[in-house]
C-alpha positions as a Markdown table, in Angstrom:
| # | Residue | x | y | z |
|---|---|---|---|---|
| 1 | Met | 20.6 | -12.6 | -40.5 |
| 2 | Ile | 20.3 | -12.8 | -36.8 |
| 3 | Leu | 19.7 | -9.8 | -34.5 |
| 4 | Ile | 21.3 | -9.8 | -31.0 |
| 5 | Asp | 21.0 | -6.7 | -28.8 |
| 6 | Gly | 20.5 | -4.5 | -32.0 |
| 7 | Asp | 23.5 | -6.0 | -33.8 |
| 8 | Arg | 23.1 | -7.9 | -37.1 |
| 9 | Tyr | 25.1 | -11.0 | -37.8 |
| 10 | Glu | 25.2 | -12.8 | -41.0 |
| 11 | Ile | 25.2 | -16.5 | -41.2 |
| 12 | Ser | 26.7 | -17.7 | -44.5 |
| 13 | Gln | 25.9 | -21.4 | -44.3 |
| 14 | Lys | 22.5 | -23.0 | -43.9 |
| 15 | Ile | 21.4 | -23.6 | -40.4 |
| 16 | Ser | 21.3 | -27.3 | -39.3 |
| 17 | Pro | 18.1 | -28.5 | -37.8 |
| 18 | Asp | 19.5 | -28.9 | -34.3 |
| 19 | Phe | 21.2 | -25.4 | -34.4 |
| 20 | Thr | 24.6 | -26.7 | -33.2 |
| 21 | Glu | 26.4 | -25.1 | -36.2 |
| 22 | Thr | 24.6 | -21.7 | -35.4 |
| 23 | Lys | 25.4 | -22.0 | -31.6 |
| 24 | Asn | 29.1 | -22.6 | -32.4 |
| 25 | Arg | 29.2 | -19.6 | -34.8 |
| 26 | Leu | 27.5 | -17.3 | -32.1 |
| 27 | Arg | 29.5 | -18.6 | -29.2 |
| 28 | Pro | 32.3 | -15.8 | -29.7 |
| 29 | Val | 29.7 | -13.1 | -29.8 |
| 30 | Phe | 28.3 | -14.2 | -26.4 |
| 31 | Glu | 31.9 | -14.5 | -25.0 |
| 32 | Gln | 32.6 | -10.9 | -26.1 |
| 33 | Arg | 29.6 | -9.6 | -24.4 |
| 34 | Met | 30.2 | -11.4 | -21.1 |
| 35 | Pro | 32.6 | -8.8 | -19.8 |
| 36 | Ile | 30.1 | -6.0 | -20.7 |
| 37 | Met | 27.5 | -7.7 | -18.7 |
| 38 | Lys | 29.7 | -8.2 | -15.7 |
| 39 | Leu | 30.6 | -4.5 | -15.9 |
| 40 | Arg | 26.9 | -3.6 | -15.9 |
| 41 | Ile | 26.2 | -5.8 | -13.0 |
| 42 | Leu | 29.2 | -4.4 | -11.0 |
| 43 | Ala | 28.1 | -0.8 | -11.7 |
| 44 | Cys | 24.5 | -1.6 | -10.5 |
| 45 | Met | 25.9 | -3.2 | -7.4 |
| 46 | Ala | 28.3 | -0.2 | -6.7 |
| 47 | Ala | 25.3 | 2.2 | -7.2 |
| 48 | Ala | 23.2 | 0.3 | -4.7 |
| 49 | Phe | 25.9 | 0.2 | -2.1 |
| 50 | Ile | 26.6 | 4.0 | -2.5 |
| 51 | Met | 22.8 | 4.8 | -2.1 |
| 52 | Met | 22.5 | 2.5 | 0.9 |
| 53 | Ser | 25.6 | 4.0 | 2.6 |
| 54 | Ser | 24.7 | 7.6 | 2.0 |
| 55 | Ala | 21.4 | 7.3 | 4.0 |
| 56 | Pro | 23.1 | 7.8 | 7.4 |
| 57 | Ala | 24.6 | 11.0 | 6.1 |
| 58 | Phe | 21.3 | 12.4 | 5.5 |
| 59 | Ala | 20.0 | 11.3 | 8.9 |
| 60 | Ser | 22.7 | 13.0 | 10.7 |
| 61 | Ser | 21.8 | 16.4 | 9.3 |
| 62 | Cys | 18.8 | 16.7 | 11.7 |
| 63 | Pro | 20.9 | 17.8 | 14.7 |
| 64 | Lys | 22.6 | 20.4 | 12.6 |
| 65 | His | 19.2 | 22.0 | 11.7 |
| 66 | Met | 18.0 | 21.8 | 15.3 |
| 67 | Lys | 21.3 | 23.6 | 16.4 |
| 68 | Ala | 20.6 | 26.3 | 13.8 |
| 69 | Ile | 17.1 | 26.8 | 14.9 |
| 70 | Asp | 18.2 | 27.0 | 18.6 |
| 71 | Ala | 20.7 | 29.7 | 17.6 |
| 72 | Ala | 18.2 | 31.7 | 15.6 |
| 73 | Leu | 15.6 | 31.5 | 18.5 |
| 74 | Lys | 18.0 | 33.4 | 20.7 |
| 75 | Thr | 18.2 | 36.5 | 18.4 |
| 76 | Thr | 14.7 | 36.4 | 16.7 |
| 77 | His | 12.0 | 39.0 | 17.1 |
| 78 | Leu | 9.0 | 36.9 | 16.2 |
| 79 | Asp | 5.5 | 37.4 | 17.9 |
| 80 | Lys | 4.5 | 34.9 | 20.6 |
| 81 | Ala | 2.3 | 32.9 | 18.3 |
| 82 | Lys | 5.1 | 32.4 | 15.6 |
| 83 | Leu | 7.7 | 31.8 | 18.3 |
| 84 | Ala | 5.3 | 29.0 | 19.8 |
| 85 | Glu | 4.9 | 27.5 | 16.4 |
| 86 | Val | 8.7 | 27.4 | 15.7 |
| 87 | Lys | 9.2 | 25.8 | 19.2 |
| 88 | His | 6.5 | 23.2 | 18.6 |
| 89 | Leu | 7.9 | 22.4 | 15.1 |
| 90 | Arg | 11.4 | 22.0 | 16.5 |
| 91 | Met | 10.3 | 19.7 | 19.2 |
| 92 | Glu | 8.3 | 17.7 | 16.7 |
| 93 | Gly | 11.3 | 17.5 | 14.6 |
| 94 | Glu | 13.5 | 16.3 | 17.3 |
| 95 | Ala | 10.9 | 13.7 | 18.4 |
| 96 | Met | 10.8 | 12.3 | 14.7 |
| 97 | His | 14.5 | 12.3 | 14.6 |
| 98 | Lys | 14.7 | 10.2 | 17.7 |
| 99 | Ala | 12.0 | 7.8 | 16.3 |
| 100 | Gly | 14.1 | 7.3 | 13.2 |
| 101 | Lys | 11.6 | 9.2 | 11.0 |
| 102 | His | 14.2 | 11.4 | 9.5 |
| 103 | Asp | 12.0 | 12.6 | 6.3 |
| 104 | Glu | 9.3 | 13.7 | 8.7 |
| 105 | Ser | 11.7 | 15.3 | 10.9 |
| 106 | Met | 13.3 | 17.3 | 8.1 |
| 107 | Lys | 9.8 | 18.5 | 7.0 |
| 108 | Ser | 9.1 | 19.9 | 10.6 |
| 109 | Leu | 12.6 | 21.4 | 10.9 |
| 110 | Ser | 12.4 | 22.9 | 7.4 |
| 111 | Ala | 9.1 | 24.6 | 8.3 |
| 112 | Ala | 10.5 | 26.0 | 11.5 |
| 113 | Glu | 13.5 | 27.3 | 9.6 |
| 114 | Ala | 11.2 | 28.9 | 6.9 |
| 115 | Ile | 9.4 | 30.8 | 9.7 |
| 116 | Leu | 12.7 | 32.0 | 11.1 |
| 117 | Gly | 14.1 | 32.9 | 7.8 |
| 118 | Ile | 17.0 | 30.4 | 7.8 |
| 119 | His | 17.9 | 28.8 | 4.5 |
């Protein structure tokens, strides 16, 4: 009995010393598994492509958040200290966005939105 990927295979004849007979008996097993391996590789490649191509979509959301903050600043009734903090966080977020540090930009912009009460 031979275990291959959790499947059991019975070999009814004795195994020859050089394993040629065993190799010939197991060849169809490996040939059947090749399409499955190719599908797994293709699926991994597709997933990697999707993840890499979605990064610019997240990067482009920074300007939307900046516009939302600007719109909320026109109608807000915050005290001067909170208003200054929001403006500082918004400017910091814009600077980080321009520098290509989108994660840090989103942290600053999210903090500003939280102060303003924007979701």
